[in-house]
C-alpha positions as CSV (number, residue, x, y, z in Angstrom):
1,M,98.8,85.2,94.2
2,L,97.6,81.6,94.9
3,I,99.3,79.8,92.0
4,K,101.8,78.3,94.5
5,P,99.4,75.7,95.9
6,L,99.4,73.8,92.8
7,K,102.3,72.1,94.3
8,Q,100.0,75.1,96.1
9,Q,82.0,97.3,108.9
10,V,80.2,97.2,112.1
11,F,76.9,96.6,113.1
12,L,75.7,100.0,113.6
13,T,73.3,100.8,116.2
14,T,70.6,102.6,114.3
15,W,67.8,100.7,112.2
16,K,68.3,103.3,109.5
17,V,72.0,102.5,109.0
18,S,71.3,98.9,109.3
19,T,68.7,99.1,106.5
20,R,71.0,100.8,104.4
21,F,73.5,98.1,104.4
22,N,70.8,95.4,103.9
23,S,69.5,97.3,100.8
24,T,73.0,97.5,99.5
25,A,73.5,93.8,99.8
26,N,70.2,93.3,97.9
27,A,71.3,95.6,95.2
28,A,74.3,93.4,94.7
29,S,72.2,90.3,94.7
30,T,69.9,91.5,91.9
31,L,72.9,91.9,89.7
32,V,74.8,88.8,90.5
33,A,73.3,85.2,90.7
34,K,74.5,83.5,93.9
35,S,75.7,86.7,95.3
36,S,76.3,86.7,99.2
37,S,73.8,88.5,101.3
38,S,76.5,89.7,103.5
39,S,77.5,93.4,103.9
40,L,80.3,94.5,101.6
41,L,82.2,95.6,104.7
42,S,82.8,93.2,107.5
43,S,83.2,94.4,111.0
44,S,84.9,91.3,112.1
45,M,87.7,91.8,109.5
46,L,89.0,95.1,110.7
47,P,91.8,95.4,113.2
48,T,89.8,96.7,116.1
49,G,86.3,97.6,116.9
50,R,87.0,101.1,117.0
51,V,88.3,101.1,113.4
52,S,85.3,99.1,112.3
53,T,82.9,101.6,113.6
54,R,84.7,104.6,112.0
55,F,84.8,102.7,108.6
56,N,81.2,102.2,108.5
57,S,80.2,105.4,110.1
58,T,82.3,107.4,107.6
59,L,80.8,105.4,104.5
60,V,77.3,105.8,105.7
61,A,77.8,109.6,106.5
62,K,79.5,110.2,103.2
63,S,76.7,108.5,101.3
64,S,74.2,110.5,103.1
65,L,76.1,113.6,102.3
66,S,76.1,112.7,98.6
67,S,72.4,112.6,98.4
68,S,72.2,116.2,99.5
69,S,75.1,117.7,97.9
70,S,75.6,118.9,94.4
71,S,78.9,117.1,94.3
72,S,78.6,113.3,93.7
73,P,80.9,111.1,95.6
74,T,84.3,109.8,94.3
75,G,84.8,106.0,94.7
76,I,88.2,104.8,95.5
77,V,88.2,101.2,94.4
78,F,91.1,98.9,95.8
79,M,91.5,96.1,93.2
80,N,93.3,93.0,94.1
81,M,93.3,89.2,93.7
82,G,91.6,88.7,97.1
83,G,91.5,85.5,99.1
84,P,88.8,83.5,101.1
85,S,88.1,85.3,104.4
86,K,87.2,81.9,105.7
87,K,88.4,78.4,104.7
88,E,85.0,77.4,103.5
89,E,85.4,79.9,100.7
90,T,88.5,78.2,99.4
91,Y,86.9,76.1,96.7
92,D,85.0,79.0,95.0
93,F,88.2,81.3,95.3
94,L,90.4,78.5,93.5
95,L,87.6,77.8,90.8
96,R,87.5,81.6,89.8
97,L,91.3,81.7,89.9
98,F,92.1,78.6,87.8
99,Q,89.3,79.5,85.3
100,D,90.9,83.0,84.5
101,G,92.5,82.7,81.2
102,D,94.4,85.8,81.9
103,L,96.1,84.5,85.0
104,I,96.7,80.9,83.9
105,P,95.9,80.2,80.1
106,F,94.6,76.8,79.4
107,G,93.0,77.6,76.2
108,I,89.8,75.5,75.2
109,F,90.3,73.4,78.4
110,Q,90.1,76.6,80.6
111,K,86.7,75.8,82.3
112,P,86.9,71.9,82.9
113,L,90.7,71.9,83.8
114,G,90.3,74.9,86.0
115,K,87.5,73.0,87.9
116,F,89.5,69.9,88.1
117,I,92.5,71.7,89.6
118,A,90.3,73.7,92.0
119,K,88.5,70.5,93.4
120,R,91.8,68.6,93.7
121,R,93.7,71.5,95.5
122,T,90.9,72.7,97.7
123,P,91.7,70.3,100.8
124,K,95.4,71.3,100.8
125,I,94.9,74.9,100.5
126,E,92.1,74.8,103.4
127,A,94.8,73.3,105.6
128,H,97.1,76.2,104.6
129,Y,94.5,78.7,105.6
130,E,93.8,76.9,108.8
131,E,97.4,77.3,109.6
132,I,97.4,81.0,109.4
133,G,94.1,81.6,111.3
134,G,91.2,80.1,109.4
135,G,91.3,82.6,106.4
136,S,93.1,85.2,104.4
137,P,93.4,88.7,106.0
138,I,93.7,90.4,102.8
139,R,89.9,91.7,102.9
140,K,90.6,93.2,106.4
141,W,93.8,95.0,105.3
142,S,92.4,96.1,101.9
143,E,89.4,97.5,103.6
144,Y,91.5,99.3,106.3
145,Q,93.9,100.8,103.9
146,C,91.3,102.1,101.6
147,Q,89.3,103.7,104.5
148,K,92.3,105.5,105.7
149,V,93.3,106.7,102.3
150,C,89.6,108.2,101.8
151,E,89.8,109.9,105.1
152,I,93.1,111.7,104.2
153,L,91.8,112.5,100.8
154,D,88.7,114.2,102.3
155,K,91.2,116.6,103.9
156,T,93.8,117.0,101.3
157,N,91.6,116.9,98.2
158,P,88.2,118.4,99.0
159,E,87.6,119.1,95.5
160,T,86.7,115.7,94.7
161,A,85.0,114.9,98.2
162,P,83.5,112.9,99.6
163,H,85.5,109.8,98.9
164,L,84.0,106.5,99.3
165,P,86.1,103.4,100.0
166,Y,85.4,100.2,98.2
167,V,87.3,96.9,97.5
168,A,86.8,94.7,94.3
169,F,88.4,91.2,94.3
170,R,89.0,89.3,91.3
171,Y,88.5,85.8,92.9
172,A,87.0,86.3,96.3
173,K,84.2,88.5,97.9
174,P,83.5,91.3,97.5
175,L,83.7,90.4,93.8
176,T,83.8,93.2,91.2
177,E,80.2,93.0,90.1
178,E,79.2,93.1,93.9
179,T,81.2,96.2,94.4
180,L,79.8,97.8,91.2
181,A,76.3,97.3,92.4
182,V,77.2,99.0,95.7
183,M,78.6,101.9,93.9
184,L,75.6,102.4,91.7
185,K,73.3,102.3,94.7
186,D,75.6,104.9,96.4
187,G,75.3,107.2,93.4
188,V,78.9,107.3,92.5
189,K,79.6,109.2,89.3
190,R,83.4,109.1,89.1
191,A,85.6,106.4,90.5
192,V,89.5,105.6,90.6
193,A,90.2,101.8,90.0
194,F,93.2,101.7,92.2
195,S,95.5,98.6,91.4
196,Q,97.1,97.1,94.7
197,Y,99.7,95.4,92.5
198,P,102.4,98.1,92.7
199,Q,104.0,96.4,89.7
200,F,101.9,95.9,86.5
201,S,101.4,92.4,85.0
202,Y,98.7,91.7,82.4
203,S,98.0,88.4,84.3
204,T,97.0,90.4,87.6
205,T,96.2,94.1,87.3
206,G,95.2,93.3,83.6
207,S,92.8,90.7,84.6
208,S,91.2,92.9,87.1
209,I,90.7,95.6,84.4
210,N,89.3,93.1,82.0
211,E,86.7,92.0,84.7
212,L,85.7,95.5,85.4
213,Y,85.3,96.1,81.7
214,R,83.0,92.9,81.4
215,Q,81.0,93.8,84.5
216,T,80.5,97.4,83.4
217,L,79.2,96.5,80.0
218,K,76.9,94.0,81.7
219,H,75.6,96.3,84.6
220,D,76.3,99.9,83.7
221,P,75.9,100.0,80.0
222,E,75.0,103.7,80.3
223,R,78.3,104.3,81.8
224,S,77.0,106.3,84.7
225,I,80.4,105.9,86.4
226,E,83.4,107.7,84.8
227,W,86.4,105.6,85.6
228,S,90.1,106.2,85.5
229,I,92.9,104.0,86.8
230,I,96.1,103.9,88.7
231,D,97.5,100.8,86.9
232,R,101.0,100.8,88.4
233,W,103.2,102.6,91.1
234,P,106.5,100.6,91.3
235,Q,108.5,103.8,92.6
236,Q,106.0,105.5,94.6
237,T,107.8,107.3,97.5
238,G,105.7,106.1,100.3
239,L,106.0,102.6,99.1
240,V,109.8,102.7,98.8
241,Q,110.3,104.6,102.1
242,A,108.1,102.0,103.9
243,F,109.9,99.1,102.6
244,A,113.2,100.7,103.5
245,N,112.2,101.4,107.0
246,N,110.8,98.0,107.6
247,I,114.2,96.7,106.4
248,K,116.1,98.8,108.6
249,E,114.1,97.7,111.6
250,K,115.0,94.1,110.9
251,L,118.6,95.0,110.3
252,A,118.7,96.5,113.7
253,E,118.0,93.1,115.3
254,F,121.3,91.6,114.1
255,P,124.5,92.4,116.0
256,P,126.2,95.5,114.9
257,Q,129.4,93.8,113.7
258,V,127.5,91.7,111.2
259,R,124.8,94.0,110.2
260,N,126.1,95.2,107.0
261,E,126.8,91.5,105.9
262,V,123.2,90.6,106.1
263,I,121.8,89.5,102.7
264,I,118.6,91.2,101.7
265,L,116.3,88.9,99.4
266,F,113.5,90.7,97.8
267,S,110.8,88.1,97.0
268,A,108.1,88.6,94.4
269,H,105.6,86.2,92.9
270,S,107.0,84.7,89.8
271,L,105.6,84.5,86.3
272,P,105.6,81.7,83.6
273,M,108.2,82.5,81.1
274,D,105.7,82.4,78.4
275,I,104.1,85.6,79.8
276,V,107.3,87.2,80.4
277,N,108.3,86.6,76.7
278,L,105.1,88.3,75.5
279,G,106.7,91.6,76.8
280,D,105.0,91.8,80.2
281,S,106.4,94.9,82.1
282,Y,106.3,93.1,85.6
283,P,109.9,91.8,86.0
284,A,111.3,95.2,85.1
285,E,108.9,97.2,87.4
286,V,109.6,94.7,90.5
287,A,113.4,95.4,89.7
288,A,112.8,99.1,89.7
289,T,111.1,99.0,93.2
290,V,114.1,97.0,94.5
291,Y,116.6,99.4,93.0
292,K,115.0,102.4,94.6
293,V,114.6,100.7,98.0
294,M,118.4,99.9,97.9
295,E,119.1,103.3,96.9
296,L,117.4,104.8,99.8
297,L,119.4,102.3,101.8
298,K,122.6,103.5,100.0
299,F,123.3,100.1,99.0
300,S,124.3,99.1,102.5
301,N,123.9,95.4,102.0
302,P,124.3,92.7,99.5
303,Y,121.0,91.9,98.0
304,R,119.2,90.0,95.4
305,L,115.8,89.9,93.7
306,V,114.3,86.3,93.9
307,W,110.9,84.8,92.7
308,Q,108.4,82.5,94.7
309,S,105.5,80.5,93.9
310,Q,106.6,78.6,90.8
311,V,104.6,75.6,90.0
312,G,104.1,73.0,87.3
313,P,106.4,71.9,84.3
314,K,106.5,75.2,82.6
315,P,109.7,77.3,82.7
316,W,109.0,80.1,85.3
317,L,111.0,83.3,86.1
318,G,114.0,82.7,88.8
319,A,115.9,82.4,90.7
320,Q,113.5,80.5,93.2
321,T,113.2,82.2,96.6
322,A,113.2,78.7,98.4
323,K,116.3,77.4,96.5
324,I,118.3,80.6,97.2
325,I,117.4,80.4,100.9
326,D,118.4,76.8,101.1
327,K,121.7,77.6,99.5
328,L,122.4,80.5,101.5
329,E,121.2,79.7,105.1
330,K,123.4,76.7,105.6
331,R,126.7,78.3,104.7
332,E,128.6,79.3,107.8
333,D,129.7,82.5,106.3
334,T,126.0,83.7,105.9
335,K,125.5,86.1,108.7
336,G,121.8,86.5,108.3
337,I,118.9,87.1,105.7
338,I,116.2,89.4,105.5
339,L,113.2,88.3,103.3
340,V,111.3,91.3,101.8
341,P,107.8,90.8,100.2
342,I,108.4,93.4,97.7
343,A,105.4,92.9,95.4
344,F,102.9,92.6,98.1
345,T,101.0,95.5,100.0
346,S,99.6,93.4,102.8
347,D,99.8,89.8,104.5
348,H,98.0,87.0,102.8
349,I,98.7,83.4,102.2
350,E,102.0,83.9,100.3
351,T,103.6,85.8,103.2
352,L,102.0,84.1,106.2
353,H,102.4,80.6,104.9
354,E,104.7,80.3,102.0
355,L,107.5,82.7,103.6
356,D,106.8,82.5,107.2
357,I,105.9,78.8,107.4
358,E,107.2,76.8,104.4
359,I,110.5,78.8,104.1
360,M,111.3,80.2,107.5
361,E,109.9,77.7,109.8
362,E,111.2,74.8,107.9
363,A,114.6,76.2,107.3
364,K,117.8,74.4,108.6
365,N,118.8,77.5,110.3
366,P,115.7,79.6,111.0
367,H,117.6,81.8,113.5
368,K,119.5,83.3,110.5
369,I,116.3,84.4,108.7
370,K,114.0,87.3,109.3
371,R,111.1,88.8,107.3
372,A,110.3,92.4,106.9
373,E,106.9,93.4,108.0
374,S,104.2,93.7,105.2
375,M,102.5,97.1,104.7
376,N,99.2,96.4,106.5
377,Q,98.6,99.4,108.9
378,N,102.0,101.2,107.9
379,E,101.0,104.9,108.2
380,L,103.8,106.0,105.9
381,F,102.7,103.6,103.2
382,I,99.1,104.5,103.6
383,S,99.9,108.3,103.4
384,G,101.9,107.5,100.2
385,L,98.7,105.9,98.8
386,A,96.7,109.0,99.5
387,D,99.3,111.2,97.9
388,L,99.3,108.9,94.8
389,V,95.4,109.1,94.5
390,K,95.5,112.9,95.1
391,D,98.2,113.5,92.1
392,H,96.2,111.1,89.9
393,L,93.0,113.0,90.4
394,Q,94.6,116.3,90.0
395,S,96.3,115.3,86.9
396,G,93.1,114.5,84.9
397,K,94.9,111.6,83.3
398,K,92.7,108.4,82.7
399,Y,95.4,105.8,82.9
400,S,99.3,105.6,82.5
401,N,101.2,105.9,79.2
402,Q,102.1,102.3,79.4
403,L,98.8,100.8,79.6
404,E,98.1,101.0,75.8
405,L,101.3,98.9,75.1
406,D,100.3,96.3,77.8
407,C,97.1,95.9,75.9
408,I,98.8,95.4,72.6
409,L,101.3,92.9,74.0
410,G,99.2,91.1,76.6
411,G,95.8,91.4,75.4
412,E,96.1,89.0,72.7
413,R,95.8,86.1,75.2
414,A,92.2,87.2,76.1
415,T,89.2,86.6,74.2
416,D,86.4,88.9,75.9
417,T,88.4,92.1,76.8
418,F,88.9,95.6,75.4
419,K,91.7,96.3,73.0
420,H,92.3,99.8,74.0
421,P,92.0,101.4,77.5
422,S,90.0,104.2,76.2
423,E,87.0,101.7,75.7
424,L,86.5,101.8,79.6
425,F,88.5,104.8,80.7
426,G,87.7,107.3,77.9
427,K,90.4,109.4,76.2
428,H,92.9,111.5,78.2
């Protein structure tokens, strides 16, 4: 999440396919003022040309299939904060972010103060994106992962096929309303909102749900799409195993004689304590992920859960990642440190810049510190996501048994949100 900076697919070769994507973009623009005319799925953002072609071909083929099939497609919608794909999109991204009262509540000053902060911080954050390649890779990885999940689901859960991949970002393109327009154009009748925050917080997952609710009321008041949601998955097997494997790979880079002495630091985005004190479940769920990973590793190494991206004068959840790193890495008896981005499902500015540059490159003894790989193209992780969606679809549940309590405890901060999950997702 980009609070830190306060201090912080393919061009298909047939005219028919090209026309489809143009009409899809037009559908989005009719619903959203100032909507981008670009395709929802950008070929340049995928890892390879081959993958890009497969993603778009799969999406088009499935959409064509849905028009002639008695079974409507199932939309799988990856929801996340997002990030500017190019640095020129930074201001709009920051403006949406700082004007979101679910994420950073400023009360009656939300819009003017959010605009002021976004304008002031844009040059610095543009520079950060320039340092990591000119933009955030989060859209690339989200589209890639979602595509792969849908490919697996078509094979493992044909009852709900075809499955169409979508990405809906809260603060960057493709925005929730743009994605909703595409889904309506594609004839989607059922959809799974799949939060890409493994651990729930009302400030992140909650904000995305609230935005989906608002846009549904505005653009799909007839409720032609039947929604359900995967709102948290902190102990999902594929997630835990993938993290454990990535840690093992980094441990293997240390000499055998000191390997078990290497300290594992699990770093997650922090929360202001006033949000924590509302009863937000995020800290407990992050800790649950950490425990399951260490349990799989048989607690082979000393470890701690630390928190990054604190900013401003308010008290934040600690201990701070940077301060703990600074304390440990200059000690002679520290044999090594592995940083694990435990709350993130792909690389973005908080791994590529905050961890890799601000902490690791600027450390006094950077040779002591290694970072575990992010999930990105991890096949075990992606397979786990597909299993999670399959189980969800087969269960018939609309949302977790925690979400009602989340709304009670966290929803009081919002002024234009639903008060009960059934208002959007219906009853179990």
